[in-house]
C-alpha positions as CSV (number, residue, x, y, z in Angstrom):
1,X,0.0,0.0,0.0
2,X,1.1,3.6,-0.6
3,X,2.2,5.5,2.5
4,X,-0.3,8.2,1.7
5,X,-3.2,7.0,-0.4
6,X,-3.7,8.7,-3.8
7,X,-7.4,9.0,-2.9
8,X,-7.8,9.7,0.8
9,X,-10.2,7.6,2.8
10,X,-12.7,10.4,3.2
11,X,-12.8,11.1,-0.5
12,X,-13.1,7.4,-1.2
13,X,-16.3,7.3,0.9
14,X,-17.7,10.2,-1.0
15,X,-16.9,8.6,-4.3
16,X,-18.8,5.5,-3.2
17,X,-21.8,7.6,-2.4
18,X,-21.6,9.5,-5.7
19,X,-21.3,6.3,-7.7
20,X,-24.3,4.6,-5.9
21,X,-26.6,7.6,-6.2
22,X,-26.2,8.5,-9.9
23,X,-26.5,6.7,-13.2
24,X,-23.5,6.1,-15.3
25,X,-23.7,9.4,-17.2
26,X,-24.2,11.5,-14.0
27,X,-21.5,9.6,-12.1
28,X,-18.7,10.5,-14.4
29,X,-19.2,14.2,-14.0
30,X,-19.9,13.9,-10.3
31,X,-16.7,11.9,-9.7
32,X,-14.6,14.3,-11.8
33,X,-15.9,17.3,-10.0
34,X,-15.5,15.6,-6.6
35,X,-11.9,14.7,-7.3
36,X,-11.0,18.1,-8.6
37,X,-12.4,19.7,-5.5
38,X,-11.2,17.3,-2.9
39,X,-7.7,16.2,-4.1
40,X,-4.6,18.3,-4.0
41,X,-3.3,19.2,-7.5
42,X,-0.4,16.7,-7.3
43,X,-2.8,13.9,-6.3
44,X,-5.4,14.9,-8.9
45,X,-2.9,15.0,-11.8
46,X,-1.1,11.8,-10.7
47,X,-4.5,10.0,-10.6
48,X,-5.4,11.5,-14.0
49,X,-2.2,10.2,-15.6
50,X,-2.6,6.8,-14.0
51,X,-6.2,6.4,-15.1
52,X,-5.3,7.4,-18.6
53,X,-2.6,4.7,-18.6
54,X,-5.0,2.1,-17.2
55,X,-7.5,3.0,-19.8
56,X,-4.9,2.4,-22.5
57,X,-4.0,-1.0,-20.9
58,X,-7.7,-2.0,-20.8
59,X,-8.1,-1.0,-24.5
60,X,-5.8,-4.0,-25.2
61,X,-7.7,-6.4,-23.0
62,X,-8.3,-8.8,-25.9
63,X,-4.5,-9.3,-26.0
64,X,-3.4,-8.8,-22.4
65,X,-6.6,-10.1,-20.5
66,X,-6.5,-6.9,-18.4
67,X,-10.1,-5.7,-18.5
68,X,-11.2,-2.6,-16.7
69,X,-12.7,-4.8,-13.9
70,X,-9.5,-6.8,-13.5
71,X,-7.5,-3.5,-13.3
72,X,-10.0,-2.2,-10.8
73,X,-9.5,-5.3,-8.6
74,X,-5.8,-4.9,-8.7
75,X,-5.4,-1.1,-8.3
76,X,-8.5,0.0,-6.2
77,X,-7.3,-1.4,-2.8
78,X,-4.1,0.5,-3.1
79,X,-5.5,3.7,-4.5
80,X,-8.4,3.8,-2.1
81,X,-6.3,2.6,0.8
82,X,-8.5,-0.4,1.6
83,X,-7.8,-1.9,5.0
84,X,-6.8,-5.2,3.6
85,X,-6.3,-6.8,0.2
86,X,-9.6,-8.7,0.8
87,X,-11.6,-5.5,1.4
88,X,-14.4,-4.7,-1.0
89,X,-14.3,-1.7,-3.3
90,X,-17.3,-0.3,-5.2
91,X,-17.0,-0.3,-8.9
92,X,-18.7,2.4,-11.1
93,X,-21.8,0.2,-11.6
94,X,-22.4,0.3,-7.9
95,X,-21.6,-3.4,-7.3
96,X,-18.9,-4.6,-5.0
97,X,-15.5,-5.7,-6.4
98,X,-13.8,-8.3,-4.3
99,X,-10.3,-9.5,-5.1
100,X,-10.2,-13.1,-6.5
101,X,-7.6,-15.5,-5.3
102,X,-6.2,-17.5,-8.1
């Protein structure tokens, strides 16, 4: 885990609420606005670059098997500072993502 989470715990909780309370179209704008308001500029820009990279990785999922859901399972616990690797994280559809042990 990162010594300081890229997305602080309090912001992570607000993200979960925003994702659950809005449809997909509304959630994107709400999340972007929330992150811009709540994160420091270095955190926001680092997250923006990382998410752009992960989007690029996911665009090649037919070759690398790294779908957006798989990437979320791998990165969300670290970015959101989950208490343990087995902790649940809410994905954009509002469902829980739980790490799978393989």
